[in-house]
LUMPA-892962 format. One line per 4 residues: number of its first residue (from 1); their letters; for each residue x, y, z of N, C-alpha, C. Coordinates in nm, 2 decimals. Example, Ala and Ser with C-alpha at 12.3 -4.5 7.8 and 13.67 -1.06 7.14 Angstrom:
BEGIN
1> as> 1.32,-0.57,0.78,1.23,-0.45,0.78,1.32,-0.33,0.78  1.28,-0.22,0.71,1.37,-0.11,0.71,1.29,0.00,0.79
//
This chain:
BEGIN
1> maea> 13.89,-5.00,13.93,13.79,-5.12,13.95,13.69,-4.99,14.00  13.72,-4.90,14.09,13.59,-4.83,14.11,13.53,-4.76,14.00  13.61,-4.74,13.87,13.59,-4.61,13.80,13.48,-4.71,13.71  13.50,-4.85,13.68,13.47,-4.93,13.58,13.35,-4.97,13.66
5> eavc> 13.32,-4.95,13.81,13.20,-4.98,13.83,13.10,-4.87,13.88  13.17,-4.78,13.80,13.05,-4.64,13.85,13.04,-4.62,13.72  13.09,-4.66,13.59,13.05,-4.60,13.45,13.05,-4.69,13.36  13.03,-4.87,13.40,13.04,-4.94,13.33,12.87,-4.99,13.34
9> nrva> 12.79,-5.07,13.23,12.69,-5.11,13.26,12.71,-5.24,13.27  12.79,-5.33,13.17,12.81,-5.48,13.21,12.96,-5.45,13.22  13.03,-5.57,13.29,13.14,-5.61,13.29,13.19,-5.77,13.29  13.29,-5.81,13.24,13.33,-5.90,13.23,13.46,-5.94,13.31
13> fidh> 13.50,-6.07,13.35,13.59,-6.08,13.46,13.64,-6.21,13.33  13.81,-6.17,13.28,13.85,-6.30,13.24,14.00,-6.30,13.32  13.99,-6.49,13.24,14.16,-6.49,13.32,14.21,-6.64,13.24  14.36,-6.51,13.18,14.42,-6.63,13.10,14.32,-6.65,12.99
17> grll> 14.24,-6.58,12.94,14.14,-6.58,12.84,14.05,-6.67,12.86  14.00,-6.74,12.97,13.88,-6.76,13.00,13.79,-6.68,13.04  13.68,-6.65,13.00,13.57,-6.59,13.07,13.48,-6.69,13.16  13.46,-6.56,13.26,13.47,-6.63,13.39,13.37,-6.58,13.44
21> avgt> 13.31,-6.47,13.42,13.14,-6.38,13.48,13.15,-6.29,13.38  13.00,-6.26,13.34,12.99,-6.12,13.28,12.86,-6.11,13.32  12.82,-5.96,13.39,12.69,-5.91,13.44,12.76,-5.75,13.47  12.63,-5.71,13.51,12.63,-5.59,13.58,12.72,-5.63,13.74
25> pssl> 12.78,-5.48,13.75,12.87,-5.49,13.85,12.74,-5.53,14.00  12.65,-5.49,14.03,12.59,-5.53,14.09,12.56,-5.67,14.08  12.53,-5.74,13.98,12.50,-5.83,13.99,12.65,-5.95,14.03  12.75,-5.92,14.02,12.92,-5.99,14.00,12.93,-5.95,14.18
29> arlv> 12.82,-5.85,14.23,12.92,-5.88,14.35,12.81,-5.91,14.46  12.73,-6.00,14.36,12.62,-6.11,14.46,12.70,-6.22,14.45  12.82,-6.27,14.38,12.90,-6.36,14.36,12.97,-6.37,14.49  12.98,-6.25,14.57,13.04,-6.26,14.68,12.95,-6.31,14.81
33> sphe> 12.82,-6.25,14.81,12.70,-6.23,14.89,12.61,-6.17,14.84  12.53,-6.24,14.83,12.39,-6.22,14.77,12.25,-6.10,14.87  12.35,-6.12,14.97,12.30,-6.04,15.10,12.38,-5.90,15.11  12.29,-5.78,15.20,12.35,-5.70,15.22,12.45,-5.70,15.36
37> rvdf> 12.52,-5.65,15.34,12.64,-5.67,15.48,12.58,-5.58,15.60  12.60,-5.57,15.72,12.64,-5.46,15.82,12.75,-5.47,15.86  12.76,-5.31,15.85,12.92,-5.26,15.94,12.84,-5.17,16.08  12.91,-5.23,16.14,12.89,-5.08,16.26,13.00,-5.09,16.37
41> dsae> 13.05,-5.04,16.44,13.10,-4.99,16.56,13.06,-4.91,16.71  13.16,-5.09,16.79,13.13,-5.08,16.87,13.22,-5.15,17.04  13.24,-5.09,17.10,13.38,-5.12,17.17,13.31,-5.22,17.28  13.25,-5.25,17.25,13.14,-5.35,17.33,13.13,-5.49,17.34
45> pgiv> 13.27,-5.56,17.39,13.31,-5.70,17.33,13.14,-5.82,17.35  13.07,-5.80,17.44,12.95,-5.89,17.43,12.85,-5.86,17.30  12.87,-5.70,17.26,12.77,-5.68,17.11,12.79,-5.82,17.03  12.93,-5.82,17.00,13.02,-5.91,16.91,12.94,-6.07,16.89
49> atvr> 12.98,-6.11,17.04,12.90,-6.23,17.08,12.73,-6.24,17.04  12.66,-6.16,17.09,12.55,-6.16,17.08,12.51,-6.21,16.91  12.60,-6.04,16.80,12.54,-6.06,16.70,12.52,-6.21,16.65  12.67,-6.27,16.64,12.76,-6.35,16.62,12.64,-6.47,16.60
53> alpg> 12.57,-6.51,16.71,12.46,-6.63,16.79,12.37,-6.58,16.71  12.29,-6.49,16.64,12.20,-6.47,16.58,12.19,-6.53,16.48  12.03,-6.62,16.47,11.99,-6.73,16.32,12.03,-6.66,16.20  12.13,-6.73,16.08,12.15,-6.67,15.96,12.28,-6.55,15.96
57> vasv> 12.35,-6.56,16.04,12.47,-6.48,16.04,12.56,-6.59,16.05  12.62,-6.54,15.92,12.76,-6.56,15.87,12.93,-6.56,15.96  12.93,-6.47,15.96,13.02,-6.42,16.05,13.05,-6.25,16.10  13.05,-6.25,16.18,13.14,-6.12,16.25,13.24,-6.08,16.26
61> larn> 13.33,-6.02,16.16,13.47,-6.02,16.16,13.49,-5.86,16.19  13.64,-5.78,16.25,13.68,-5.72,16.30,13.78,-5.64,16.22  13.71,-5.52,16.16,13.75,-5.44,16.04,13.91,-5.36,16.07  13.94,-5.25,16.05,14.03,-5.18,16.02,14.10,-5.19,16.16
65> ddns> 13.99,-5.14,16.25,14.06,-5.12,16.39,13.96,-5.17,16.52  13.94,-5.21,16.63,13.90,-5.27,16.67,13.74,-5.24,16.77  13.68,-5.14,16.70,13.58,-5.11,16.73,13.51,-5.16,16.60  13.58,-5.13,16.48,13.48,-5.14,16.38,13.46,-5.32,16.31
69> hrvd> 13.34,-5.34,16.30,13.33,-5.50,16.28,13.26,-5.53,16.15  13.17,-5.64,16.08,13.11,-5.61,15.98,13.06,-5.76,15.98  12.91,-5.77,15.98,12.85,-5.87,15.98,12.83,-5.91,15.84  12.87,-6.07,15.80,12.76,-6.07,15.68,12.68,-6.20,15.72
73> lveg> 12.60,-6.24,15.60,12.46,-6.31,15.62,12.48,-6.40,15.56  12.40,-6.48,15.53,12.36,-6.65,15.52,12.22,-6.63,15.48  12.16,-6.57,15.57,12.00,-6.56,15.52,11.98,-6.36,15.48  11.89,-6.35,15.43,11.85,-6.22,15.37,11.76,-6.21,15.48
77> safr> 11.67,-6.26,15.58,11.55,-6.30,15.71,11.71,-6.25,15.83  11.78,-6.23,15.83,11.87,-6.23,15.93,11.88,-6.09,15.97  11.89,-5.98,15.84,11.86,-5.86,15.84,11.81,-5.77,15.91  11.67,-5.76,15.98,11.66,-5.70,16.06,11.69,-5.76,16.21
81> svle> 11.72,-5.87,16.19,11.73,-5.86,16.39,11.82,-5.83,16.38  11.97,-5.84,16.29,12.07,-5.80,16.36,12.07,-5.66,16.35  11.99,-5.57,16.27,12.00,-5.42,16.29,11.93,-5.39,16.43  11.79,-5.49,16.47,11.73,-5.46,16.58,11.85,-5.47,16.69
85> tlva> 11.88,-5.56,16.66,11.97,-5.61,16.79,12.08,-5.50,16.86  12.11,-5.47,16.72,12.23,-5.33,16.70,12.21,-5.18,16.79  12.06,-5.19,16.74,11.99,-5.08,16.77,11.94,-5.07,16.94  11.91,-5.18,16.96,11.88,-5.23,17.11,11.93,-5.25,17.19
89> agva> 12.11,-5.28,17.14,12.23,-5.21,17.25,12.27,-5.08,17.22  12.26,-5.03,17.19,12.27,-4.86,17.18,12.33,-4.85,17.09  12.42,-4.93,16.98,12.48,-4.90,16.87,12.47,-4.74,16.80  12.52,-4.67,16.76,12.49,-4.53,16.69,12.56,-4.58,16.56
93> sirt> 12.64,-4.62,16.52,12.71,-4.64,16.41,12.66,-4.73,16.34  12.56,-4.76,16.23,12.56,-4.91,16.17,12.56,-4.87,16.02  12.60,-4.91,15.96,12.62,-4.91,15.82,12.58,-5.05,15.72  12.48,-5.01,15.62,12.49,-5.13,15.54,12.59,-5.13,15.41
97> srps> 12.60,-5.25,15.35,12.65,-5.21,15.18,12.68,-5.32,15.14  12.71,-5.36,15.02,12.71,-5.41,14.92,12.86,-5.47,14.86  12.89,-5.61,14.81,13.04,-5.60,14.81,13.05,-5.54,14.70  13.21,-5.43,14.68,13.25,-5.40,14.57,13.26,-5.49,14.43
101> leea> 13.30,-5.45,14.32,13.34,-5.45,14.22,13.45,-5.58,14.21  13.54,-5.46,14.27,13.70,-5.54,14.34,13.69,-5.67,14.44  13.58,-5.64,14.49,13.54,-5.81,14.60,13.53,-5.87,14.51  13.46,-5.87,14.42,13.40,-5.97,14.35,13.48,-6.02,14.23
105> yvht> 13.59,-5.91,14.22,13.71,-5.99,14.10,13.78,-6.07,14.20  13.79,-6.03,14.31,13.92,-6.08,14.42,13.86,-6.25,14.42  13.71,-6.23,14.45,13.63,-6.33,14.47,13.64,-6.46,14.40  13.65,-6.44,14.27,13.63,-6.48,14.14,13.75,-6.55,14.11
109> igdr> 13.87,-6.43,14.06,13.99,-6.45,13.98,14.09,-6.51,14.12  14.15,-6.36,14.24,14.18,-6.44,14.29,14.29,-6.26,14.33  14.35,-6.24,14.45,14.45,-6.11,14.38,14.50,-6.08,14.34  14.57,-6.23,14.23,14.70,-6.25,14.14,14.69,-6.13,14.06
113> glkv> 14.61,-6.10,14.01,14.59,-6.01,13.94,14.54,-5.81,13.93  14.56,-5.82,14.08,14.57,-5.67,14.12,14.71,-5.58,14.12  14.72,-5.54,14.03,14.84,-5.42,14.05,14.76,-5.34,14.16  14.87,-5.29,14.24,14.84,-5.16,14.36,14.92,-5.04,14.35
//
């Protein structure tokens, strides 16, 4: 999937002969979330609750370890308040991202088509 995302201008998701979606990798990623996500590292449990309570925040989920979290937004306007809250709390490791083509594929078709 990473290769297709890197070199293809347009991608199609086909499942059992049915065309489910066609578009650029970035437009297909918007099927998962139309907004950028915010990832941050913090061992402070209170910051998770504070960010989760902000308007426009869909979820704050723990990632690979206890200190890494991902914020998914339901409103693009929440992006700034999330960043401001994290910076004010002293969080030094903040990253933004959009869903990958693989995440869009799994969201659209499910994980039954992925071969690991």
